[in-house]
Biotite code that builds the C-alpha atoms (Angstrom):
import biotite.structure as struc

atoms = struc.array([
    struc.Atom([-13.873, -10.213, -27.343], chain_id="A", res_id=1, res_name="UNK", atom_name="CA", element="C"),
    struc.Atom([-13.413, -12.384, -24.281], chain_id="A", res_id=2, res_name="UNK", atom_name="CA", element="C"),
    struc.Atom([-11.705, -10.654, -21.339], chain_id="A", res_id=3, res_name="UNK", atom_name="CA", element="C"),
    struc.Atom([-12.490, -7.190, -22.788], chain_id="A", res_id=4, res_name="UNK", atom_name="CA", element="C"),
    struc.Atom([-14.786, -4.993, -20.678], chain_id="A", res_id=5, res_name="UNK", atom_name="CA", element="C"),
    struc.Atom([-16.117, -1.669, -21.974], chain_id="A", res_id=6, res_name="UNK", atom_name="CA", element="C"),
    struc.Atom([-17.260, 0.631, -19.162], chain_id="A", res_id=7, res_name="UNK", atom_name="CA", element="C"),
    struc.Atom([-20.728, 2.023, -19.880], chain_id="A", res_id=8, res_name="UNK", atom_name="CA", element="C"),
    struc.Atom([-21.382, 3.746, -16.545], chain_id="A", res_id=9, res_name="UNK", atom_name="CA", element="C"),
    struc.Atom([-22.863, 7.232, -17.115], chain_id="A", res_id=10, res_name="UNK", atom_name="CA", element="C"),
    struc.Atom([-20.392, 8.890, -14.714], chain_id="A", res_id=11, res_name="UNK", atom_name="CA", element="C"),
    struc.Atom([-17.422, 7.444, -16.600], chain_id="A", res_id=12, res_name="UNK", atom_name="CA", element="C"),
    struc.Atom([-18.834, 8.553, -19.963], chain_id="A", res_id=13, res_name="UNK", atom_name="CA", element="C"),
    struc.Atom([-19.593, 12.056, -18.633], chain_id="A", res_id=14, res_name="UNK", atom_name="CA", element="C"),
    struc.Atom([-16.084, 12.505, -17.234], chain_id="A", res_id=15, res_name="UNK", atom_name="CA", element="C"),
    struc.Atom([-14.477, 11.229, -20.449], chain_id="A", res_id=16, res_name="UNK", atom_name="CA", element="C"),
    struc.Atom([-16.428, 13.882, -22.365], chain_id="A", res_id=17, res_name="UNK", atom_name="CA", element="C"),
    struc.Atom([-14.978, 16.532, -20.049], chain_id="A", res_id=18, res_name="UNK", atom_name="CA", element="C"),
    struc.Atom([-11.500, 15.116, -20.689], chain_id="A", res_id=19, res_name="UNK", atom_name="CA", element="C"),
    struc.Atom([-11.979, 15.491, -24.445], chain_id="A", res_id=20, res_name="UNK", atom_name="CA", element="C"),
    struc.Atom([-12.770, 19.203, -24.209], chain_id="A", res_id=21, res_name="UNK", atom_name="CA", element="C"),
    struc.Atom([-9.654, 21.140, -25.223], chain_id="A", res_id=22, res_name="UNK", atom_name="CA", element="C"),
    struc.Atom([-10.613, 23.924, -22.811], chain_id="A", res_id=23, res_name="UNK", atom_name="CA", element="C"),
    struc.Atom([-10.287, 21.597, -19.788], chain_id="A", res_id=24, res_name="UNK", atom_name="CA", element="C"),
    struc.Atom([-7.230, 22.825, -17.874], chain_id="A", res_id=25, res_name="UNK", atom_name="CA", element="C"),
    struc.Atom([-4.398, 20.815, -16.350], chain_id="A", res_id=26, res_name="UNK", atom_name="CA", element="C"),
    struc.Atom([-5.745, 20.730, -12.796], chain_id="A", res_id=27, res_name="UNK", atom_name="CA", element="C"),
    struc.Atom([-9.236, 19.632, -13.805], chain_id="A", res_id=28, res_name="UNK", atom_name="CA", element="C"),
    struc.Atom([-7.867, 17.139, -16.357], chain_id="A", res_id=29, res_name="UNK", atom_name="CA", element="C"),
    struc.Atom([-5.659, 15.546, -13.704], chain_id="A", res_id=30, res_name="UNK", atom_name="CA", element="C"),
    struc.Atom([-8.569, 15.255, -11.261], chain_id="A", res_id=31, res_name="UNK", atom_name="CA", element="C"),
    struc.Atom([-10.827, 13.736, -13.921], chain_id="A", res_id=32, res_name="UNK", atom_name="CA", element="C"),
    struc.Atom([-8.213, 11.093, -14.800], chain_id="A", res_id=33, res_name="UNK", atom_name="CA", element="C"),
    struc.Atom([-8.001, 10.136, -11.125], chain_id="A", res_id=34, res_name="UNK", atom_name="CA", element="C"),
    struc.Atom([-11.805, 10.067, -10.693], chain_id="A", res_id=35, res_name="UNK", atom_name="CA", element="C"),
    struc.Atom([-12.260, 7.874, -13.764], chain_id="A", res_id=36, res_name="UNK", atom_name="CA", element="C"),
    struc.Atom([-9.568, 5.506, -12.472], chain_id="A", res_id=37, res_name="UNK", atom_name="CA", element="C"),
    struc.Atom([-11.511, 5.146, -9.195], chain_id="A", res_id=38, res_name="UNK", atom_name="CA", element="C"),
    struc.Atom([-14.728, 4.320, -11.038], chain_id="A", res_id=39, res_name="UNK", atom_name="CA", element="C"),
    struc.Atom([-13.024, 1.876, -13.406], chain_id="A", res_id=40, res_name="UNK", atom_name="CA", element="C"),
    struc.Atom([-11.010, 0.330, -10.596], chain_id="A", res_id=41, res_name="UNK", atom_name="CA", element="C"),
    struc.Atom([-14.169, -0.351, -8.594], chain_id="A", res_id=42, res_name="UNK", atom_name="CA", element="C"),
    struc.Atom([-15.346, -2.562, -11.461], chain_id="A", res_id=43, res_name="UNK", atom_name="CA", element="C"),
    struc.Atom([-11.967, -4.079, -12.390], chain_id="A", res_id=44, res_name="UNK", atom_name="CA", element="C"),
    struc.Atom([-11.258, -5.198, -8.809], chain_id="A", res_id=45, res_name="UNK", atom_name="CA", element="C"),
    struc.Atom([-14.605, -6.859, -8.175], chain_id="A", res_id=46, res_name="UNK", atom_name="CA", element="C"),
    struc.Atom([-12.964, -10.314, -8.236], chain_id="A", res_id=47, res_name="UNK", atom_name="CA", element="C"),
    struc.Atom([-10.255, -9.658, -5.634], chain_id="A", res_id=48, res_name="UNK", atom_name="CA", element="C"),
    struc.Atom([-9.898, -12.784, -3.469], chain_id="A", res_id=49, res_name="UNK", atom_name="CA", element="C"),
    struc.Atom([-11.235, -12.628, 0.090], chain_id="A", res_id=50, res_name="UNK", atom_name="CA", element="C"),
    struc.Atom([-10.520, -14.534, 3.271], chain_id="A", res_id=51, res_name="UNK", atom_name="CA", element="C"),
    struc.Atom([-12.351, -14.498, 6.591], chain_id="A", res_id=52, res_name="UNK", atom_name="CA", element="C"),
    struc.Atom([-10.452, -12.934, 9.488], chain_id="A", res_id=53, res_name="UNK", atom_name="CA", element="C"),
    struc.Atom([-11.367, -12.520, 13.117], chain_id="A", res_id=54, res_name="UNK", atom_name="CA", element="C"),
    struc.Atom([-12.413, -8.990, 14.117], chain_id="A", res_id=55, res_name="UNK", atom_name="CA", element="C"),
    struc.Atom([-13.624, -7.740, 17.481], chain_id="A", res_id=56, res_name="UNK", atom_name="CA", element="C"),
    struc.Atom([-16.576, -5.378, 17.140], chain_id="A", res_id=57, res_name="UNK", atom_name="CA", element="C"),
    struc.Atom([-17.881, -3.228, 20.025], chain_id="A", res_id=58, res_name="UNK", atom_name="CA", element="C"),
    struc.Atom([-20.377, -6.051, 20.696], chain_id="A", res_id=59, res_name="UNK", atom_name="CA", element="C"),
    struc.Atom([-18.630, -9.347, 19.937], chain_id="A", res_id=60, res_name="UNK", atom_name="CA", element="C"),
    struc.Atom([-15.945, -11.170, 17.978], chain_id="A", res_id=61, res_name="UNK", atom_name="CA", element="C"),
    struc.Atom([-16.812, -12.254, 14.449], chain_id="A", res_id=62, res_name="UNK", atom_name="CA", element="C"),
    struc.Atom([-15.314, -13.662, 11.276], chain_id="A", res_id=63, res_name="UNK", atom_name="CA", element="C"),
    struc.Atom([-15.504, -11.144, 8.441], chain_id="A", res_id=64, res_name="UNK", atom_name="CA", element="C"),
    struc.Atom([-14.035, -10.995, 4.893], chain_id="A", res_id=65, res_name="UNK", atom_name="CA", element="C"),
    struc.Atom([-10.900, -9.039, 3.993], chain_id="A", res_id=66, res_name="UNK", atom_name="CA", element="C"),
    struc.Atom([-8.711, -8.993, 0.866], chain_id="A", res_id=67, res_name="UNK", atom_name="CA", element="C"),
    struc.Atom([-6.473, -12.063, 0.773], chain_id="A", res_id=68, res_name="UNK", atom_name="CA", element="C"),
    struc.Atom([-2.990, -12.785, -0.510], chain_id="A", res_id=69, res_name="UNK", atom_name="CA", element="C"),
    struc.Atom([-0.100, -10.523, -1.475], chain_id="A", res_id=70, res_name="UNK", atom_name="CA", element="C"),
    struc.Atom([-0.750, -6.830, -1.972], chain_id="A", res_id=71, res_name="UNK", atom_name="CA", element="C"),
    struc.Atom([-2.071, -5.607, -5.299], chain_id="A", res_id=72, res_name="UNK", atom_name="CA", element="C"),
    struc.Atom([0.545, -4.180, -7.671], chain_id="A", res_id=73, res_name="UNK", atom_name="CA", element="C"),
    struc.Atom([-0.291, -1.091, -9.725], chain_id="A", res_id=74, res_name="UNK", atom_name="CA", element="C"),
    struc.Atom([2.067, -0.643, -12.689], chain_id="A", res_id=75, res_name="UNK", atom_name="CA", element="C"),
    struc.Atom([1.634, 2.623, -14.620], chain_id="A", res_id=76, res_name="UNK", atom_name="CA", element="C"),
    struc.Atom([3.157, 2.976, -18.071], chain_id="A", res_id=77, res_name="UNK", atom_name="CA", element="C"),
    struc.Atom([5.230, 6.147, -17.798], chain_id="A", res_id=78, res_name="UNK", atom_name="CA", element="C"),
    struc.Atom([4.403, 8.829, -17.870], chain_id="A", res_id=79, res_name="UNK", atom_name="CA", element="C"),
    struc.Atom([0.674, 9.244, -18.484], chain_id="A", res_id=80, res_name="UNK", atom_name="CA", element="C"),
    struc.Atom([-0.188, 6.074, -16.563], chain_id="A", res_id=81, res_name="UNK", atom_name="CA", element="C"),
    struc.Atom([0.936, 7.833, -13.372], chain_id="A", res_id=82, res_name="UNK", atom_name="CA", element="C"),
    struc.Atom([-2.231, 9.927, -13.516], chain_id="A", res_id=83, res_name="UNK", atom_name="CA", element="C"),
    struc.Atom([-4.369, 6.848, -12.774], chain_id="A", res_id=84, res_name="UNK", atom_name="CA", element="C"),
    struc.Atom([-2.341, 5.478, -9.845], chain_id="A", res_id=85, res_name="UNK", atom_name="CA", element="C"),
    struc.Atom([-3.943, 7.572, -7.094], chain_id="A", res_id=86, res_name="UNK", atom_name="CA", element="C"),
    struc.Atom([-7.362, 6.430, -8.258], chain_id="A", res_id=87, res_name="UNK", atom_name="CA", element="C"),
    struc.Atom([-6.431, 2.786, -7.688], chain_id="A", res_id=88, res_name="UNK", atom_name="CA", element="C"),
    struc.Atom([-4.651, 3.419, -4.391], chain_id="A", res_id=89, res_name="UNK", atom_name="CA", element="C"),
    struc.Atom([-7.736, 5.305, -3.181], chain_id="A", res_id=90, res_name="UNK", atom_name="CA", element="C"),
    struc.Atom([-9.494, 1.939, -3.378], chain_id="A", res_id=91, res_name="UNK", atom_name="CA", element="C"),
    struc.Atom([-6.534, -0.178, -2.181], chain_id="A", res_id=92, res_name="UNK", atom_name="CA", element="C"),
    struc.Atom([-4.175, 2.052, -0.159], chain_id="A", res_id=93, res_name="UNK", atom_name="CA", element="C"),
    struc.Atom([-1.823, -0.851, 0.598], chain_id="A", res_id=94, res_name="UNK", atom_name="CA", element="C"),
    struc.Atom([-1.114, -1.533, -3.085], chain_id="A", res_id=95, res_name="UNK", atom_name="CA", element="C"),
    struc.Atom([2.518, -1.715, -4.185], chain_id="A", res_id=96, res_name="UNK", atom_name="CA", element="C"),
    struc.Atom([3.526, 0.424, -7.162], chain_id="A", res_id=97, res_name="UNK", atom_name="CA", element="C"),
    struc.Atom([5.874, -0.505, -10.004], chain_id="A", res_id=98, res_name="UNK", atom_name="CA", element="C"),
    struc.Atom([6.830, 1.484, -13.105], chain_id="A", res_id=99, res_name="UNK", atom_name="CA", element="C"),
    struc.Atom([7.417, 0.705, -16.763], chain_id="A", res_id=100, res_name="UNK", atom_name="CA", element="C"),
    struc.Atom([9.025, 3.392, -18.920], chain_id="A", res_id=101, res_name="UNK", atom_name="CA", element="C"),
    struc.Atom([8.382, 3.269, -22.671], chain_id="A", res_id=102, res_name="UNK", atom_name="CA", element="C"),
    struc.Atom([8.741, 5.796, -25.451], chain_id="A", res_id=103, res_name="UNK", atom_name="CA", element="C"),
    struc.Atom([7.272, 5.587, -28.939], chain_id="A", res_id=104, res_name="UNK", atom_name="CA", element="C"),
    struc.Atom([9.572, 5.819, -31.949], chain_id="A", res_id=105, res_name="UNK", atom_name="CA", element="C"),
    struc.Atom([8.350, 8.833, -33.970], chain_id="A", res_id=106, res_name="UNK", atom_name="CA", element="C"),
    struc.Atom([8.952, 7.015, -37.263], chain_id="A", res_id=107, res_name="UNK", atom_name="CA", element="C"),
    struc.Atom([7.827, 3.431, -36.618], chain_id="A", res_id=108, res_name="UNK", atom_name="CA", element="C"),
    struc.Atom([5.445, 4.214, -33.709], chain_id="A", res_id=109, res_name="UNK", atom_name="CA", element="C"),
    struc.Atom([6.839, 1.119, -31.967], chain_id="A", res_id=110, res_name="UNK", atom_name="CA", element="C"),
    struc.Atom([7.713, 1.186, -28.223], chain_id="A", res_id=111, res_name="UNK", atom_name="CA", element="C"),
    struc.Atom([11.180, 1.104, -26.664], chain_id="A", res_id=112, res_name="UNK", atom_name="CA", element="C"),
    struc.Atom([11.756, 0.313, -22.981], chain_id="A", res_id=113, res_name="UNK", atom_name="CA", element="C"),
    struc.Atom([13.943, 2.591, -20.884], chain_id="A", res_id=114, res_name="UNK", atom_name="CA", element="C"),
    struc.Atom([12.868, 1.595, -17.342], chain_id="A", res_id=115, res_name="UNK", atom_name="CA", element="C"),
    struc.Atom([11.216, -1.334, -15.570], chain_id="A", res_id=116, res_name="UNK", atom_name="CA", element="C"),
    struc.Atom([10.890, -1.719, -11.789], chain_id="A", res_id=117, res_name="UNK", atom_name="CA", element="C"),
    struc.Atom([8.303, -4.106, -10.349], chain_id="A", res_id=118, res_name="UNK", atom_name="CA", element="C"),
    struc.Atom([7.319, -5.085, -6.788], chain_id="A", res_id=119, res_name="UNK", atom_name="CA", element="C"),
    struc.Atom([8.749, -8.407, -5.599], chain_id="A", res_id=120, res_name="UNK", atom_name="CA", element="C"),
    struc.Atom([7.506, -11.119, -5.664], chain_id="A", res_id=121, res_name="UNK", atom_name="CA", element="C"),
    struc.Atom([5.526, -10.062, -8.737], chain_id="A", res_id=122, res_name="UNK", atom_name="CA", element="C"),
    struc.Atom([4.337, -13.589, -9.543], chain_id="A", res_id=123, res_name="UNK", atom_name="CA", element="C"),
    struc.Atom([2.151, -13.695, -6.405], chain_id="A", res_id=124, res_name="UNK", atom_name="CA", element="C"),
    struc.Atom([0.331, -10.415, -7.019], chain_id="A", res_id=125, res_name="UNK", atom_name="CA", element="C"),
    struc.Atom([-2.612, -9.200, -9.030], chain_id="A", res_id=126, res_name="UNK", atom_name="CA", element="C"),
    struc.Atom([-1.084, -6.619, -11.369], chain_id="A", res_id=127, res_name="UNK", atom_name="CA", element="C"),
    struc.Atom([-3.059, -3.661, -12.724], chain_id="A", res_id=128, res_name="UNK", atom_name="CA", element="C"),
    struc.Atom([-1.378, -1.886, -15.643], chain_id="A", res_id=129, res_name="UNK", atom_name="CA", element="C"),
    struc.Atom([-2.594, 1.690, -16.130], chain_id="A", res_id=130, res_name="UNK", atom_name="CA", element="C"),
    struc.Atom([-2.380, 3.958, -19.166], chain_id="A", res_id=131, res_name="UNK", atom_name="CA", element="C"),
    struc.Atom([-5.035, 6.512, -20.152], chain_id="A", res_id=132, res_name="UNK", atom_name="CA", element="C"),
    struc.Atom([-4.725, 5.727, -23.859], chain_id="A", res_id=133, res_name="UNK", atom_name="CA", element="C"),
    struc.Atom([-4.475, 2.523, -25.918], chain_id="A", res_id=134, res_name="UNK", atom_name="CA", element="C"),
    struc.Atom([-3.516, 3.670, -29.421], chain_id="A", res_id=135, res_name="UNK", atom_name="CA", element="C"),
    struc.Atom([-1.517, 1.244, -31.603], chain_id="A", res_id=136, res_name="UNK", atom_name="CA", element="C"),
    struc.Atom([-1.306, -1.214, -28.725], chain_id="A", res_id=137, res_name="UNK", atom_name="CA", element="C"),
    struc.Atom([2.475, -1.463, -29.055], chain_id="A", res_id=138, res_name="UNK", atom_name="CA", element="C"),
    struc.Atom([3.279, 0.000, -25.629], chain_id="A", res_id=139, res_name="UNK", atom_name="CA", element="C"),
    struc.Atom([0.607, -2.056, -23.887], chain_id="A", res_id=140, res_name="UNK", atom_name="CA", element="C"),
    struc.Atom([1.782, -5.296, -25.486], chain_id="A", res_id=141, res_name="UNK", atom_name="CA", element="C"),
    struc.Atom([5.389, -4.464, -24.562], chain_id="A", res_id=142, res_name="UNK", atom_name="CA", element="C"),
    struc.Atom([4.420, -3.610, -20.967], chain_id="A", res_id=143, res_name="UNK", atom_name="CA", element="C"),
    struc.Atom([2.604, -6.915, -20.509], chain_id="A", res_id=144, res_name="UNK", atom_name="CA", element="C"),
    struc.Atom([5.526, -8.734, -22.169], chain_id="A", res_id=145, res_name="UNK", atom_name="CA", element="C"),
    struc.Atom([7.950, -7.218, -19.630], chain_id="A", res_id=146, res_name="UNK", atom_name="CA", element="C"),
    struc.Atom([5.715, -8.119, -16.689], chain_id="A", res_id=147, res_name="UNK", atom_name="CA", element="C"),
    struc.Atom([5.360, -11.711, -17.864], chain_id="A", res_id=148, res_name="UNK", atom_name="CA", element="C"),
    struc.Atom([9.113, -11.938, -18.431], chain_id="A", res_id=149, res_name="UNK", atom_name="CA", element="C"),
    struc.Atom([9.565, -10.968, -14.762], chain_id="A", res_id=150, res_name="UNK", atom_name="CA", element="C"),
    struc.Atom([7.117, -13.677, -13.675], chain_id="A", res_id=151, res_name="UNK", atom_name="CA", element="C"),
    struc.Atom([3.805, -11.785, -13.553], chain_id="A", res_id=152, res_name="UNK", atom_name="CA", element="C"),
    struc.Atom([0.794, -13.976, -14.254], chain_id="A", res_id=153, res_name="UNK", atom_name="CA", element="C"),
    struc.Atom([-2.440, -12.373, -13.070], chain_id="A", res_id=154, res_name="UNK", atom_name="CA", element="C"),
    struc.Atom([-2.637, -9.153, -15.102], chain_id="A", res_id=155, res_name="UNK", atom_name="CA", element="C"),
    struc.Atom([-5.358, -6.599, -15.783], chain_id="A", res_id=156, res_name="UNK", atom_name="CA", element="C"),
    struc.Atom([-4.996, -3.512, -18.015], chain_id="A", res_id=157, res_name="UNK", atom_name="CA", element="C"),
    struc.Atom([-6.967, -0.282, -17.627], chain_id="A", res_id=158, res_name="UNK", atom_name="CA", element="C"),
    struc.Atom([-7.328, 2.340, -20.370], chain_id="A", res_id=159, res_name="UNK", atom_name="CA", element="C"),
    struc.Atom([-9.620, 5.363, -20.393], chain_id="A", res_id=160, res_name="UNK", atom_name="CA", element="C"),
    struc.Atom([-9.908, 5.480, -24.187], chain_id="A", res_id=161, res_name="UNK", atom_name="CA", element="C"),
    struc.Atom([-8.797, 2.970, -26.824], chain_id="A", res_id=162, res_name="UNK", atom_name="CA", element="C"),
    struc.Atom([-8.577, 2.707, -30.586], chain_id="A", res_id=163, res_name="UNK", atom_name="CA", element="C"),
    struc.Atom([-10.085, -0.455, -32.100], chain_id="A", res_id=164, res_name="UNK", atom_name="CA", element="C"),
    struc.Atom([-6.717, -1.293, -33.677], chain_id="A", res_id=165, res_name="UNK", atom_name="CA", element="C"),
    struc.Atom([-4.870, -1.194, -30.358], chain_id="A", res_id=166, res_name="UNK", atom_name="CA", element="C"),
    struc.Atom([-7.557, -3.124, -28.526], chain_id="A", res_id=167, res_name="UNK", atom_name="CA", element="C"),
    struc.Atom([-7.457, -5.898, -31.113], chain_id="A", res_id=168, res_name="UNK", atom_name="CA", element="C"),
    struc.Atom([-3.638, -6.023, -31.066], chain_id="A", res_id=169, res_name="UNK", atom_name="CA", element="C"),
    struc.Atom([-3.403, -6.274, -27.271], chain_id="A", res_id=170, res_name="UNK", atom_name="CA", element="C"),
    struc.Atom([-6.145, -8.878, -27.047], chain_id="A", res_id=171, res_name="UNK", atom_name="CA", element="C"),
    struc.Atom([-4.546, -10.974, -29.776], chain_id="A", res_id=172, res_name="UNK", atom_name="CA", element="C"),
    struc.Atom([-1.088, -10.814, -28.153], chain_id="A", res_id=173, res_name="UNK", atom_name="CA", element="C"),
    struc.Atom([-2.344, -11.474, -24.604], chain_id="A", res_id=174, res_name="UNK", atom_name="CA", element="C"),
    struc.Atom([-5.799, -13.096, -24.647], chain_id="A", res_id=175, res_name="UNK", atom_name="CA", element="C"),
    struc.Atom([-5.401, -14.113, -20.974], chain_id="A", res_id=176, res_name="UNK", atom_name="CA", element="C"),
    struc.Atom([-5.197, -10.479, -19.793], chain_id="A", res_id=177, res_name="UNK", atom_name="CA", element="C"),
    struc.Atom([-8.387, -8.729, -18.693], chain_id="A", res_id=178, res_name="UNK", atom_name="CA", element="C"),
    struc.Atom([-8.741, -5.372, -20.477], chain_id="A", res_id=179, res_name="UNK", atom_name="CA", element="C"),
    struc.Atom([-10.910, -2.577, -19.063], chain_id="A", res_id=180, res_name="UNK", atom_name="CA", element="C"),
    struc.Atom([-11.702, 0.381, -21.348], chain_id="A", res_id=181, res_name="UNK", atom_name="CA", element="C"),
    struc.Atom([-13.693, 3.536, -20.632], chain_id="A", res_id=182, res_name="UNK", atom_name="CA", element="C"),
    struc.Atom([-14.550, 4.189, -24.284], chain_id="A", res_id=183, res_name="UNK", atom_name="CA", element="C"),
    struc.Atom([-13.573, 2.748, -27.676], chain_id="A", res_id=184, res_name="UNK", atom_name="CA", element="C"),
    struc.Atom([-12.954, 5.605, -30.114], chain_id="A", res_id=185, res_name="UNK", atom_name="CA", element="C"),
    struc.Atom([-13.379, 5.604, -33.885], chain_id="A", res_id=186, res_name="UNK", atom_name="CA", element="C"),
    struc.Atom([-9.874, 5.001, -35.263], chain_id="A", res_id=187, res_name="UNK", atom_name="CA", element="C"),
    struc.Atom([-6.204, 5.910, -35.407], chain_id="A", res_id=188, res_name="UNK", atom_name="CA", element="C"),
    struc.Atom([-5.207, 8.656, -37.820], chain_id="A", res_id=189, res_name="UNK", atom_name="CA", element="C"),
    struc.Atom([-2.148, 8.591, -40.108], chain_id="A", res_id=190, res_name="UNK", atom_name="CA", element="C"),
    struc.Atom([0.052, 9.732, -37.205], chain_id="A", res_id=191, res_name="UNK", atom_name="CA", element="C"),
    struc.Atom([-1.232, 6.930, -34.936], chain_id="A", res_id=192, res_name="UNK", atom_name="CA", element="C"),
    struc.Atom([-3.257, 9.312, -32.736], chain_id="A", res_id=193, res_name="UNK", atom_name="CA", element="C"),
    struc.Atom([-6.642, 8.224, -31.417], chain_id="A", res_id=194, res_name="UNK", atom_name="CA", element="C"),
    struc.Atom([-9.590, 10.049, -33.013], chain_id="A", res_id=195, res_name="UNK", atom_name="CA", element="C"),
    struc.Atom([-11.572, 11.837, -31.716], chain_id="A", res_id=196, res_name="UNK", atom_name="CA", element="C"),
    struc.Atom([-9.335, 11.214, -28.701], chain_id="A", res_id=197, res_name="UNK", atom_name="CA", element="C"),
    struc.Atom([-8.339, 13.765, -26.102], chain_id="A", res_id=198, res_name="UNK", atom_name="CA", element="C"),
    struc.Atom([-4.922, 14.938, -27.258], chain_id="A", res_id=199, res_name="UNK", atom_name="CA", element="C"),
    struc.Atom([-1.685, 13.875, -25.574], chain_id="A", res_id=200, res_name="UNK", atom_name="CA", element="C"),
    struc.Atom([-2.723, 12.597, -22.135], chain_id="A", res_id=201, res_name="UNK", atom_name="CA", element="C"),
    struc.Atom([0.759, 12.979, -20.649], chain_id="A", res_id=202, res_name="UNK", atom_name="CA", element="C"),
    struc.Atom([1.060, 16.598, -21.739], chain_id="A", res_id=203, res_name="UNK", atom_name="CA", element="C"),
    struc.Atom([-2.418, 17.416, -20.453], chain_id="A", res_id=204, res_name="UNK", atom_name="CA", element="C"),
    struc.Atom([-1.861, 15.701, -17.083], chain_id="A", res_id=205, res_name="UNK", atom_name="CA", element="C"),
    struc.Atom([1.507, 17.311, -16.429], chain_id="A", res_id=206, res_name="UNK", atom_name="CA", element="C"),
    struc.Atom([1.012, 20.636, -18.221], chain_id="A", res_id=207, res_name="UNK", atom_name="CA", element="C"),
    struc.Atom([3.798, 20.086, -20.764], chain_id="A", res_id=208, res_name="UNK", atom_name="CA", element="C"),
    struc.Atom([4.030, 20.218, -24.540], chain_id="A", res_id=209, res_name="UNK", atom_name="CA", element="C"),
])
């Protein structure tokens, strides 16, 4: 699928395997999520625009490239997406951070918005939406819908694991959005959980049940 990028780097795959292990504790899980976000972000941000600026070195003045335009916007889908934010801001410390709050209806599995706060002006920024898991795709589609409704145009989405069903749904709804995925898992089960998956990412990041 065009605009879909599956990360095959050995370090990403190794760390995802550690995430899957049910014996991985909260502290280690949280660190792994952040480390994977750094590795994925390095790839996802390879096309950031540059402009030459004048810098004085210890020897002379030169023109050298720096990131151009408005600051990057990182928009985690609450709450699990928060775990990936520090990974992106490690790469781009000046990034602005927005938030989109969604919860999944236990019966229909469809998303409902309860919070949306985005950096302004959002239309002039590259927006990176983060969520460790892309299951049915409903929350991701809704998140991108909200961002576009607020004027966002240049959008990338980052997921650590994805189900084929969710990946297809998001790509079909928003073919213009670049989608970065650490690993595509086998399927969704009857309860719309990714299999083999890694459990509930939010619970494992924050130590809740």
